[in-house]
C-alpha positions as CSV (number, residue, x, y, z in Angstrom):
1,M,-34.3,-32.0,35.8
2,K,-33.8,-31.3,32.1
3,N,-32.9,-27.6,32.2
4,K,-29.3,-27.7,31.0
5,L,-28.2,-25.5,28.1
6,S,-27.0,-27.2,24.9
7,I,-24.9,-25.3,22.3
8,N,-24.9,-26.7,18.8
9,I,-23.4,-25.9,15.4
10,G,-25.8,-23.6,13.6
11,D,-27.1,-21.8,16.7
12,R,-27.3,-18.0,16.1
13,I,-26.6,-15.4,18.7
14,T,-26.6,-11.6,19.0
15,Y,-23.7,-9.7,20.5
16,N,-23.3,-5.9,20.4
17,D,-26.3,-5.7,18.1
18,E,-24.7,-7.9,15.5
19,F,-25.7,-11.4,14.5
20,Y,-23.3,-14.4,14.7
21,E,-23.6,-18.1,13.8
22,I,-21.8,-20.9,15.6
23,C,-19.7,-22.8,13.0
24,Y,-17.8,-25.4,14.9
25,I,-17.3,-26.7,18.4
26,E,-14.1,-28.5,19.4
27,Q,-13.8,-29.5,23.1
28,D,-13.9,-26.2,25.0
29,V,-13.4,-23.9,22.0
30,I,-16.2,-22.5,19.8
31,R,-15.7,-20.9,16.4
32,Y,-18.4,-18.5,15.3
33,S,-18.7,-16.1,12.4
34,N,-20.4,-12.8,11.7
35,F,-23.6,-13.5,9.8
36,I,-23.2,-10.5,7.5
37,N,-19.5,-10.4,6.5
38,G,-18.5,-13.9,7.5
39,N,-15.4,-12.9,9.6
40,M,-14.3,-15.7,11.9
41,Y,-13.9,-15.5,15.7
42,F,-13.0,-17.9,18.6
43,I,-14.3,-18.1,22.1
44,T,-14.2,-20.6,25.0
45,K,-17.4,-22.2,26.3
46,D,-16.7,-20.6,29.7
47,D,-16.5,-17.1,28.2
48,L,-19.6,-17.7,26.1
49,I,-21.6,-18.9,29.1
50,Q,-20.4,-15.9,31.1
51,K,-21.5,-13.5,28.4
52,I,-24.9,-15.3,28.3
53,L,-25.3,-14.9,32.0
54,N,-24.3,-11.2,31.8
55,G,-26.9,-10.6,29.2
56,D,-24.4,-9.6,26.5
57,V,-25.2,-12.6,24.3
58,K,-28.7,-13.7,23.4
59,F,-29.7,-16.8,21.4
60,T,-32.0,-15.8,18.5
61,N,-32.3,-19.1,16.7
62,L,-31.4,-22.4,18.2
63,S,-30.8,-25.6,16.2
64,I,-32.9,-27.4,18.9
65,P,-35.9,-26.2,21.0
66,Q,-34.8,-24.1,23.9
67,F,-37.2,-25.7,26.4
68,H,-37.7,-29.4,27.0
69,K,-41.1,-31.0,27.5
70,N,-41.2,-30.1,31.2
71,K,-40.7,-26.4,30.4
72,A,-37.6,-26.2,32.6
73,L,-35.8,-22.9,33.3
74,T,-33.3,-21.4,31.0
75,L,-29.7,-20.8,32.1
76,E,-30.5,-17.0,32.3
77,E,-33.5,-17.7,34.7
78,I,-31.4,-20.0,36.9
79,F,-28.7,-17.3,37.1
80,K,-31.2,-14.7,38.4
81,Y,-32.3,-17.1,41.2
82,L,-28.8,-18.0,42.2
83,N,-27.5,-14.5,41.9
84,Y,-30.2,-13.2,44.3
85,V,-29.6,-16.1,46.8
86,F,-25.8,-15.6,47.0
87,S,-25.8,-11.8,46.9
88,K,-28.3,-11.7,49.8
89,Q,-26.5,-14.6,51.6
90,I,-29.8,-16.4,52.1
91,P,-29.6,-19.6,54.2
92,C,-30.7,-22.8,52.4
93,S,-33.6,-23.6,54.7
94,N,-36.9,-24.4,53.1
95,R,-38.7,-21.4,54.8
96,K,-35.9,-18.9,53.8
97,L,-35.9,-20.1,50.2
98,K,-39.6,-19.8,49.9
99,L,-39.5,-16.3,51.1
100,A,-36.6,-15.5,48.7
101,I,-38.5,-16.9,45.7
102,K,-41.5,-14.6,46.4
103,N,-39.1,-11.6,46.6
104,I,-37.4,-12.6,43.3
105,I,-40.8,-12.9,41.6
106,K,-41.8,-9.5,42.8
107,E,-38.6,-8.0,41.3
108,N,-38.9,-10.0,38.1
109,P,-42.6,-10.5,37.2
110,D,-41.7,-12.3,33.9
111,L,-39.6,-14.9,35.8
112,R,-41.2,-18.4,36.2
113,E,-41.7,-19.5,39.7
114,I,-40.1,-22.7,41.0
115,S,-40.3,-24.6,44.3
116,A,-37.9,-24.3,47.2
117,S,-36.6,-27.8,46.6
118,T,-35.8,-27.1,43.0
119,L,-33.9,-24.0,44.0
120,A,-32.0,-26.0,46.6
121,K,-31.0,-28.5,43.9
122,Y,-29.7,-25.6,41.7
123,I,-27.6,-24.3,44.6
124,K,-26.2,-27.8,45.2
125,I,-25.2,-28.2,41.5
126,Y,-23.6,-24.8,41.5
127,R,-21.5,-25.5,44.6
128,D,-20.6,-29.0,43.5
129,K,-19.0,-27.6,40.4
130,S,-16.8,-25.2,42.4
131,D,-19.2,-22.2,42.1
132,S,-19.5,-22.8,38.3
133,F,-22.3,-23.0,35.9
134,H,-20.7,-26.0,34.1
135,G,-23.2,-28.3,35.8
136,F,-26.0,-26.6,33.9
137,Y,-24.3,-27.1,30.5
138,Q,-25.5,-30.2,28.7
139,E,-22.6,-32.1,27.2
140,K,-23.0,-34.5,24.3
141,G,-23.2,-38.2,25.2
142,G,-20.3,-40.5,25.1
143,N,-17.4,-41.6,27.2
144,K,-15.3,-38.5,28.0
145,S,-12.6,-40.3,30.1
146,L,-9.1,-40.7,28.8
147,R,-8.6,-43.8,26.7
148,F,-4.8,-43.9,27.2
149,S,-2.3,-42.9,29.8
150,I,-1.4,-39.2,30.3
151,E,2.0,-39.7,28.6
152,V,0.4,-41.3,25.5
153,E,-2.3,-38.6,25.3
154,K,0.4,-36.0,25.4
155,I,2.4,-37.7,22.6
156,I,-0.7,-38.0,20.4
157,N,-1.6,-34.3,20.9
158,E,1.9,-33.1,20.2
159,V,2.3,-35.1,17.0
160,I,-1.1,-34.2,15.6
161,F,-0.7,-30.4,16.2
162,S,2.8,-30.4,14.9
163,F,1.5,-32.1,11.7
164,I,-1.3,-29.5,11.1
165,K,1.2,-26.7,11.4
166,E,3.3,-28.0,8.6
167,R,2.6,-26.8,5.1
168,E,3.4,-30.1,3.5
169,S,0.8,-32.7,3.0
170,F,1.1,-35.4,5.8
171,S,-1.5,-38.1,6.3
172,P,-2.8,-39.6,9.5
173,N,-0.9,-42.7,8.6
174,D,2.4,-40.8,8.8
175,A,1.4,-39.4,12.2
176,Y,0.5,-42.9,13.4
177,V,4.0,-44.2,12.5
178,I,5.7,-41.4,14.5
179,I,3.3,-41.8,17.5
180,K,3.9,-45.5,17.6
181,E,7.7,-45.1,17.6
182,R,7.6,-42.4,20.3
183,I,5.4,-44.6,22.6
184,R,7.7,-47.6,22.2
185,S,10.7,-45.4,23.1
186,L,9.1,-44.8,26.5
187,N,10.0,-48.4,27.5
188,T,6.7,-48.8,29.2
189,N,3.8,-51.2,28.7
190,S,1.5,-48.3,27.6
191,K,-1.2,-49.3,25.1
192,I,-0.6,-48.1,21.6
193,P,-3.6,-46.5,19.8
194,S,-4.7,-48.0,16.6
195,E,-4.4,-46.3,13.2
196,R,-8.2,-45.8,13.2
197,T,-8.0,-43.9,16.5
198,I,-5.4,-41.5,15.1
199,Y,-7.6,-40.9,12.0
200,R,-10.6,-40.1,14.2
201,R,-8.4,-37.6,16.3
202,F,-7.5,-35.8,13.0
203,K,-11.1,-35.6,12.0
204,R,-12.0,-34.0,15.3
205,I,-9.8,-31.0,14.6
206,D,-11.5,-27.9,13.3
207,P,-11.0,-27.9,9.5
208,Y,-10.7,-24.1,9.5
209,I,-7.6,-24.4,11.7
210,V,-6.1,-27.1,9.4
211,V,-6.6,-25.0,6.3
212,K,-5.4,-21.8,8.0
213,N,-2.1,-23.4,9.1
214,K,-1.4,-25.0,5.8
215,N,-2.7,-22.4,3.3
216,G,-2.9,-19.2,5.4
217,S,-5.8,-17.1,6.8
218,K,-6.8,-15.7,3.4
219,E,-7.5,-19.2,1.9
220,A,-9.2,-20.4,5.2
221,N,-11.6,-17.3,5.2
222,R,-12.4,-17.8,1.5
223,K,-13.2,-21.5,2.0
224,F,-15.2,-21.4,5.2
225,K,-17.3,-18.4,4.8
226,A,-20.4,-17.9,2.7
227,S,-20.6,-15.2,0.0
228,G,-22.1,-12.7,2.4
229,Q,-25.4,-10.9,2.6
230,S,-26.5,-9.1,-0.6
231,L,-26.5,-5.3,-0.5
232,I,-30.0,-3.9,-0.6
233,S,-30.3,-0.5,-2.2
234,Y,-33.6,1.3,-1.9
235,G,-33.2,4.0,-4.6
236,L,-31.0,5.7,-7.1
237,L,-27.4,6.2,-5.9
238,A,-28.2,5.0,-2.4
239,I,-25.2,2.7,-2.7
240,V,-22.4,2.9,-5.3
241,E,-19.6,0.4,-5.6
242,I,-16.3,1.5,-7.0
243,D,-13.4,-0.7,-8.0
244,T,-10.4,-0.7,-10.4
245,H,-9.6,-3.5,-12.9
246,E,-6.6,-4.1,-15.1
247,I,-7.9,-4.3,-18.7
248,D,-6.9,-7.4,-20.6
249,C,-5.6,-5.5,-23.6
250,I,-2.3,-4.0,-24.5
251,I,-2.3,-0.4,-25.8
252,I,0.2,1.6,-27.9
253,D,0.8,5.3,-28.5
254,Q,0.3,7.0,-31.9
255,N,3.8,5.9,-33.0
256,G,3.3,2.2,-32.2
257,N,5.3,2.2,-28.9
258,V,3.9,-0.4,-26.4
259,L,2.7,1.2,-23.2
260,G,1.2,-1.8,-21.4
261,R,-2.3,-2.5,-19.9
262,P,-4.5,0.4,-18.8
263,Q,-6.6,0.4,-15.6
264,L,-10.3,1.0,-15.6
265,C,-12.0,2.5,-12.5
266,I,-15.8,1.9,-12.5
267,A,-18.7,3.2,-10.3
268,I,-21.9,1.2,-10.5
269,D,-25.3,2.0,-8.9
270,V,-26.4,-1.1,-6.9
271,Y,-30.1,-0.3,-7.4
272,T,-30.2,-0.2,-11.2
273,R,-26.8,-1.7,-12.0
274,A,-26.2,1.4,-14.3
275,I,-22.7,2.7,-14.7
276,V,-22.7,6.2,-13.1
277,G,-19.0,7.0,-13.5
278,W,-15.7,5.7,-14.9
279,H,-12.2,6.6,-15.8
280,L,-9.6,4.8,-17.9
281,C,-5.9,5.5,-17.6
282,M,-2.5,3.8,-17.4
283,L,-1.7,3.8,-13.7
284,P,-2.8,1.4,-10.9
285,P,-5.6,2.0,-8.4
286,S,-5.3,5.3,-6.6
287,A,-7.3,7.9,-4.7
288,T,-6.8,10.3,-7.6
289,K,-8.4,7.8,-10.0
290,T,-11.3,7.4,-7.6
291,L,-11.6,11.2,-7.4
292,L,-11.7,11.5,-11.1
293,T,-14.4,8.8,-11.2
294,L,-16.5,10.6,-8.6
295,K,-16.1,13.9,-10.4
296,N,-17.2,12.2,-13.6
297,M,-20.2,10.8,-11.7
298,L,-21.2,14.4,-10.6
299,M,-20.8,15.8,-14.1
300,R,-22.6,13.1,-16.1
301,P,-26.1,14.4,-15.6
302,Y,-25.2,17.5,-17.5
303,I,-24.5,15.5,-20.6
304,G,-27.6,13.4,-20.3
305,K,-26.0,10.3,-18.8
306,T,-26.6,8.3,-15.6
307,G,-25.0,9.9,-12.6
308,G,-25.4,12.3,-9.7
309,L,-24.6,12.7,-6.0
310,P,-24.3,9.3,-4.3
311,T,-25.3,8.6,-0.7
312,V,-22.8,5.8,0.2
313,I,-19.8,4.7,-1.8
314,I,-17.9,1.4,-1.4
315,P,-14.4,1.9,-2.8
316,D,-11.6,-0.6,-2.9
317,N,-10.1,-1.3,0.6
318,G,-6.5,-0.6,-0.4
319,C,-4.5,2.1,1.4
320,E,-4.3,4.1,-1.8
321,F,-8.0,4.8,-1.4
322,N,-7.7,6.3,2.1
323,N,-6.1,9.7,2.1
324,N,-7.0,13.3,2.9
325,A,-7.9,14.3,-0.6
326,L,-10.6,11.6,-1.0
327,A,-11.8,12.2,2.6
328,N,-12.1,15.9,2.0
329,F,-14.0,15.3,-1.3
330,C,-16.5,13.1,0.5
331,N,-16.9,15.6,3.3
332,N,-17.5,18.4,1.0
333,F,-20.3,16.6,-0.7
334,N,-21.7,14.7,2.3
335,I,-20.8,11.3,0.9
336,T,-20.5,8.4,3.2
337,K,-17.5,6.1,2.5
338,S,-18.0,2.5,3.5
339,E,-15.1,0.1,3.7
340,S,-15.1,-3.2,2.0
341,Q,-13.4,-6.4,3.1
342,P,-9.9,-7.0,1.7
343,Y,-9.4,-9.9,-0.7
344,L,-13.1,-10.5,-0.9
345,P,-14.7,-9.7,-4.3
346,N,-18.1,-10.7,-2.9
347,N,-18.1,-7.4,-1.0
348,K,-18.4,-5.7,-4.4
349,A,-20.1,-8.4,-6.3
350,H,-21.9,-6.1,-8.7
351,V,-18.9,-4.3,-10.0
352,E,-16.9,-7.5,-10.2
353,S,-19.7,-9.0,-12.3
354,F,-19.6,-6.0,-14.6
355,F,-15.9,-6.5,-15.3
356,K,-16.6,-10.1,-16.2
357,S,-19.2,-9.0,-18.7
358,L,-16.9,-6.3,-20.1
359,N,-14.1,-8.8,-20.7
360,E,-16.4,-11.4,-22.3
361,S,-18.3,-9.0,-24.4
362,I,-15.6,-6.7,-25.9
363,I,-12.1,-6.8,-24.4
364,H,-11.3,-10.4,-25.2
365,K,-12.5,-9.8,-28.8
366,L,-10.0,-7.0,-29.4
367,R,-6.7,-7.3,-31.1
368,G,-3.9,-7.3,-28.6
369,T,-6.0,-8.8,-25.8
370,T,-4.1,-10.8,-23.1
371,Y,-7.2,-12.8,-22.2
372,S,-7.9,-13.7,-18.6
373,S,-5.1,-16.3,-18.2
374,P,-2.0,-17.7,-19.9
375,L,-3.9,-20.9,-20.4
376,H,-6.7,-19.1,-22.3
377,R,-4.2,-16.9,-24.2
378,G,-2.1,-19.9,-25.5
379,D,0.4,-18.9,-28.1
380,Y,-1.4,-15.7,-29.1
381,D,1.0,-12.8,-29.6
382,S,-0.7,-10.0,-27.6
383,I,2.2,-7.5,-28.0
384,G,2.5,-8.2,-31.7
385,N,-1.2,-7.7,-32.4
386,A,-1.6,-4.5,-30.2
387,C,-3.1,-1.7,-32.3
388,Y,-5.3,0.4,-30.0
389,T,-4.4,3.7,-28.4
390,L,-5.8,4.7,-25.0
391,D,-8.3,7.2,-26.6
392,T,-9.5,4.5,-29.0
393,L,-10.1,2.0,-26.2
394,R,-11.9,4.7,-24.2
395,D,-14.3,5.3,-27.2
396,L,-14.9,1.5,-27.4
397,V,-15.6,1.1,-23.7
398,N,-17.9,4.2,-23.7
399,E,-19.8,2.9,-26.8
400,W,-20.3,-0.6,-25.2
401,I,-21.5,0.9,-21.8
402,E,-24.0,3.4,-23.3
403,N,-25.3,1.4,-26.3
404,I,-25.1,-2.2,-25.2
405,Y,-24.7,-2.7,-21.4
406,H,-27.3,0.0,-20.5
407,K,-29.8,-1.2,-23.1
408,R,-29.8,-5.0,-22.5
409,V,-31.7,-6.9,-19.7
410,H,-29.5,-7.3,-16.6
411,S,-29.7,-10.9,-15.2
412,G,-29.8,-9.6,-11.6
413,T,-32.7,-7.1,-12.0
414,Q,-34.4,-8.7,-15.0
415,Q,-34.6,-5.1,-16.4
416,R,-32.6,-2.8,-18.7
417,P,-30.4,-0.5,-16.5
418,E,-31.3,2.5,-18.7
419,K,-35.1,1.9,-18.4
420,M,-34.9,1.1,-14.7
421,W,-32.9,4.4,-14.1
422,D,-35.5,6.4,-16.1
423,D,-38.4,4.9,-14.2
424,A,-36.8,5.5,-10.8
425,S,-35.9,9.1,-11.8
426,K,-39.5,9.9,-12.4
427,I,-40.3,8.9,-8.7
428,L,-37.3,10.4,-7.1
429,P,-34.7,12.1,-9.3
430,P,-31.0,11.8,-8.4
431,L,-29.5,14.7,-6.5
432,T,-27.1,16.9,-8.6
433,I,-24.5,19.5,-7.8
434,P,-24.2,22.7,-9.9
435,K,-21.2,22.6,-12.2
436,L,-19.5,25.6,-10.7
437,E,-20.0,24.1,-7.2
438,V,-18.3,20.9,-8.3
439,E,-15.4,22.8,-9.9
440,R,-15.0,25.0,-6.8
441,K,-15.0,22.1,-4.3
442,C,-12.6,20.1,-6.4
443,R,-9.9,22.8,-6.1
444,T,-7.2,23.3,-3.5
445,V,-6.2,26.7,-2.2
446,F,-2.6,28.0,-2.4
447,R,-1.0,31.4,-1.7
448,Y,1.6,32.8,-4.1
449,K,3.0,36.1,-5.2
450,I,2.7,37.3,-8.8
451,S,6.2,37.2,-10.3
452,K,7.0,38.6,-13.7
453,D,3.3,38.8,-14.5
454,Q,3.0,35.1,-13.9
455,I,2.1,32.6,-11.1
456,N,4.8,29.9,-10.5
457,L,2.9,26.8,-9.1
458,K,5.6,24.4,-7.9
459,G,7.6,24.8,-11.1
460,L,4.7,25.3,-13.5
461,R,4.1,28.8,-14.8
462,Y,0.7,30.4,-15.6
463,K,0.0,33.6,-17.5
464,S,-2.9,36.0,-17.9
465,H,-2.9,39.5,-19.2
466,A,-5.0,40.6,-16.2
467,L,-2.3,39.4,-13.9
468,A,0.2,41.9,-15.4
469,T,-2.2,44.8,-14.5
470,L,-2.9,43.2,-11.1
471,N,0.8,42.9,-10.3
472,S,1.4,46.6,-10.8
473,H,-1.2,47.4,-8.0
474,F,-0.8,44.5,-5.6
475,K,2.6,43.1,-4.4
476,E,1.4,40.7,-1.7
477,K,0.4,37.0,-2.0
478,V,-2.8,36.2,-3.8
479,T,-5.1,33.3,-3.3
480,V,-4.8,30.6,-6.1
481,Y,-7.4,27.9,-6.7
482,V,-5.9,24.8,-8.2
483,D,-7.8,21.8,-9.6
484,Q,-5.5,19.0,-8.3
485,L,-6.8,16.7,-11.1
486,D,-6.0,19.1,-14.0
487,L,-3.1,21.6,-13.9
488,S,-3.9,23.2,-17.4
489,T,-5.6,26.2,-15.8
490,I,-5.7,27.8,-12.4
491,Y,-7.9,30.6,-10.9
492,V,-6.5,33.7,-9.1
493,Q,-8.7,35.5,-6.7
494,D,-8.9,39.3,-7.3
495,P,-7.7,40.8,-4.0
496,F,-9.8,43.9,-4.6
497,N,-12.9,41.9,-5.5
498,K,-12.9,38.5,-3.8
499,S,-16.0,37.3,-5.8
500,N,-14.0,37.7,-9.0
501,L,-11.7,34.9,-10.1
502,I,-9.1,35.5,-12.9
503,Q,-8.3,32.5,-15.1
504,A,-4.6,31.9,-15.7
505,D,-3.5,29.4,-18.4
506,S,-0.4,27.2,-18.3
507,I,2.3,28.4,-20.7
508,Y,2.5,24.7,-21.8
509,P,-1.3,24.0,-22.2
510,N,-0.9,20.7,-24.1
511,A,1.8,19.4,-21.7
512,T,-0.3,20.1,-18.6
513,K,-3.6,18.9,-19.9
514,D,-5.0,16.3,-17.5
515,L,-1.7,16.5,-15.5
516,T,-2.5,15.9,-11.8
517,L,-0.7,17.7,-9.0
518,A,0.5,14.5,-7.5
519,E,2.0,13.3,-10.8
520,W,3.8,16.6,-11.3
521,L,5.3,16.6,-7.8
522,E,6.6,13.1,-8.4
523,A,7.8,13.9,-11.9
524,K,9.8,17.0,-10.9
525,E,11.7,14.9,-8.3
526,I,12.7,12.6,-11.1
527,I,14.0,15.5,-13.1
528,R,16.1,16.7,-10.1
529,E,17.5,13.3,-9.3
530,K,18.1,11.9,-12.7
531,Y,19.3,15.0,-14.7
532,K,20.3,17.4,-12.0
533,S,18.0,19.9,-13.6
534,D,16.0,22.6,-11.7
535,P,12.4,21.3,-11.8
536,N,11.2,24.8,-10.9
537,E,12.3,26.1,-14.3
538,I,10.8,24.0,-17.2
539,K,12.1,25.5,-20.3
540,N,10.1,23.6,-22.9
541,E,7.3,21.2,-23.3
542,E,9.5,18.3,-24.3
543,T,11.3,18.4,-21.0
544,L,7.9,18.1,-19.2
545,Y,7.1,15.3,-21.6
546,L,10.3,13.5,-20.7
547,A,9.6,13.9,-17.0
548,R,6.1,12.2,-17.4
549,L,7.6,9.4,-19.4
550,N,10.2,8.7,-16.6
551,F,7.4,8.9,-14.1
552,L,5.3,6.3,-16.0
553,L,8.3,4.0,-16.3
554,K,8.9,4.3,-12.5
555,I,5.3,3.4,-11.7
556,Q,5.3,0.4,-14.1
557,T,8.7,-0.7,-12.6
558,L,7.1,-0.6,-9.1
559,N,4.2,-2.7,-10.4
560,K,6.6,-5.5,-11.4
561,K,7.1,-6.1,-7.7
562,N,3.3,-6.3,-7.1
563,K,1.9,-9.7,-8.1
564,R,-1.5,-8.1,-8.5
565,F,-0.4,-6.6,-11.8
566,R,0.7,-8.9,-14.6
567,Q,3.4,-7.1,-16.6
568,V,4.1,-6.9,-20.3
569,K,7.1,-5.6,-22.2
570,N,6.9,-2.0,-23.2
571,D,8.9,0.6,-25.1
572,L,9.2,3.2,-22.4
573,P,13.0,2.9,-21.9
574,L,13.5,3.4,-25.7
575,M,11.1,6.4,-25.8
576,I,13.0,8.0,-22.8
577,K,16.3,7.4,-24.5
578,Q,15.1,9.1,-27.7
579,Q,13.8,12.1,-25.8
580,E,17.1,12.5,-23.9
581,D,19.1,12.4,-27.1
582,R,16.7,15.0,-28.6
583,L,17.2,17.3,-25.6
584,K,20.9,16.4,-25.3
585,L,20.4,15.3,-21.6
586,T,22.5,12.8,-19.9
587,S,21.0,10.5,-17.2
588,L,23.0,10.3,-14.0
589,N,22.1,6.6,-13.9
590,D,23.6,6.1,-17.4
591,E,21.1,3.4,-18.2
592,K,21.7,1.6,-21.4
593,V,18.7,0.7,-23.6
594,D,18.8,-2.4,-25.8
595,V,17.4,-0.9,-29.0
596,R,17.5,-4.3,-30.8
597,S,15.1,-5.8,-28.2
598,S,12.4,-3.2,-29.1
599,N,10.1,-3.4,-32.1
600,I,10.8,0.4,-32.9
601,H,14.1,1.8,-34.2
602,I,15.3,5.3,-33.4
603,D,15.7,6.3,-37.0
604,D,12.1,5.4,-37.7
605,V,10.6,7.4,-34.9
606,P,9.3,10.9,-36.0
607,H,10.1,13.9,-33.9
608,L,8.0,14.0,-30.8
609,A,6.5,17.4,-30.0
610,Y,3.5,18.3,-27.8
611,D,1.9,20.2,-30.7
612,N,0.8,16.9,-32.3
613,L,1.1,14.6,-29.2
614,H,-1.8,12.2,-28.8
615,S,-3.6,12.6,-25.5
616,D,-3.0,9.0,-24.6
617,L,0.4,10.0,-23.3
618,T,-0.9,12.9,-21.3
619,D,-3.4,11.1,-19.1
620,F,-1.4,9.4,-16.4
621,F,-2.3,9.8,-12.8
622,Y,-0.7,9.1,-9.5
623,E,-1.7,9.6,-5.9
624,E,0.0,9.4,-2.5
625,I,0.5,12.9,-1.1
626,N,-1.4,15.1,1.2
627,F,-3.0,17.9,-0.8
628,D,-3.9,20.0,2.3
629,E,-1.6,23.0,2.4
């Protein structure tokens, strides 16, 4: 009766409408993985058989034929027969079983009919195995009995499993020595296993478990999972991957002060491989940077570049990408945010490939490059050769994307991204959002009173001649629309004509250019804590500039604790010290700056004012607050 189920490595199953593949079978434990993302799971044979019988698990592709030559019943079919017999409490007489078979066939027309004697054999197997379906599971051949006494088997298992839990590299020979000594200490005549037996026992262990215990889950998942299924995009902006990369180049300010390595956030269209949005600044990955990239994506069509409204975005999986501001932005524009798997570049293979091309084509050819590794860099002095400002690097990256990357044949599509985008746009143009709609939905609403003909937004003041007239007629709070990504201007709703918005400009326009709300909230706390100054009264632009320098230093100091970001020496402490001396401010921390260690001397640095300040120092962004108010 060859009707027993056999489970083998490579069999594929469906569970909860998802596909899985059996990767390893060790005694009664089965390791299987999600066919799409490669995540690993474990299940016992008993649990798997029970799920098969309940109909939760279905085999879709067996490594061996499901039926033998005699077309015997499957395990599911046997279950239906036995379930009917035991639920109806049918006696095992030949006449009663024949009648039961007819009734079962009437209820299940697709079920193959068997004889009463065959059904009686199934009932006997089931009862002999203590009402279990183990008798219908086909084990692999070989002697399954214990080769050694119970005490010896226990010692072997204890030593082997203690070895695989250790991070150090121990060989089966080391385990054999310990096993032999422990068996001899029993003072019995128990048979000692050979070294070859211990070696085979080690080989029987799931290699995934060995690597996981020695190197961690991250390394085990990376080693024992395939790259994953390729993303299939059926049109322009159907799927957009977004990720941030630390540029392998050190930048300076206009006075030659070393700032460090900037961060580039890229959005790439999976269908055409075209870059549909990007943003380059100094701070690590954040939701604000993603918002800036998305806003850039929506505005690019109005300047004749690739971009538009995406359907699905796949941002980085870090917690910095999951906050209310980003969620509200996606909800406002009906954008679906799909999560990627942490520590797995293959989930965003297209954008990772772009960063590789960017480094090889331009970044590693610039002066001040750090290259991709210390081995590649050698004795090259990256800091000493640094000569590019943030604006210059932006121009170079933009030039390479628009005039080189978009115009050359992509190895994945075998077409030029620019031409592929143009051809696809003729069939189905990308969706766009009106400029005013983008600006309106990118703003946060606040309620403030007009004081001294100005609006005080969390310490930043905004003026408008129309506000002076409005203040004389209206003394209550007015509605203020704030672009959380740029605090240089705000809009005040006319309380007498709500369709009219009055623009109010910052009294420090240069200092607040590209200043984000999140950065300002963090910077004002630094002013309060470090200088005991009132951050709600900024008396000049240089004080705000000092706050932003302190904020940037704080972020880069925090980055030193994060292994993800390789750090370089910068001149921020010296720049802060110069600004404090200029403003005659004393830090409560009384931090001393080693001027001799820097490549810039105080006497040589010109007076820093926001009138001639280069924008590379006014473009720092930070995120981790709730903008909803």
